[in-house]
N, C-alpha and C positions, 0 to 999 in steps of 0.2 A: 443135347442138341448137337447136330452135326457140325464139325469144325469148319467145313467150307461155308455153311450158312452163317455161322457166327462171324467168320472173317469177312464175308461179303457184306454183312450188315455193318460191320465196323468201317469197311472201305466206303460204303455208300454214305455213312455218317460223316466221315472225314471229307469226302468230296463235296457233300452238300454244305456242311458248316464252314469249311475252310478254303476250298479250292474253286467253287463255282464263281466267286467274284473275281478270280484271277485268270480264269480260262479265256483265251482269245485276246487278252490285253498285252501290249508291249511290256517287257520286263520293268521298265522304268515307271509305268503307270499302274501296274498290278499291285494290289495290297499284299503285305506280308502274309504268307499262308503256310508257314512252316508248322509242322506237327512233330511232336516227340513221342515215340513209342518205346516203352521199356518192357521187355519180355525175354523169355528164354530164346536162345538161338534157333531152335527148331520151329517155334511158332513164328518168329520173324522171317524165317525162310519161307514158310507156308504163306505168310502175309504177302511177301514180295511176289511169290508165284501168282497168287490170286489178284494182286494189284495189276499185273500185266496180262491177266486173263488166262493163265495156264491152270490146268486141272492139277490137283494134288496127286492124282494117280499117274501123272506124266513122269514121275520119278524126280530125282534131285536134278534140277535144271539150274539152280543158282547156288553158288558156293559163297557163304558169308564167312569171312575170316574169324577165327576164334580169338577175338580181341576183346577189349573192354567195351567197345561200341562199333557199330557199322553205320555209315551214313548212306541213307537212301534219299535221293533228291530228284526233283523233276529236272529234266533237261530242257523241256519246252513247255510253256504255259498253253501253247496251242494244242498239244496232244498230251494229256495227263498220263497216258500209259507209258511214255518214254521215261525211263529212270536210269540213274546211275547207282550202282551198288558198290 
């Protein structure tokens, strides 16, 4: 199966199961909707690109540090595509 389709399916699942109840609510009223992903750096970079709507063929647009972990979080519950890497 195509990597993009698999990532898009995962993203849709995360948004449906964990984020829909938080979207549009003030931060103090939104339920906790954190999700932890554990994977290789390349797939996490691809995941991050798909999360913000970029095509994987766009080239390396996001640089994740070669550390033990990278934190990707929502900046705003109002727009789920804004994130901090």
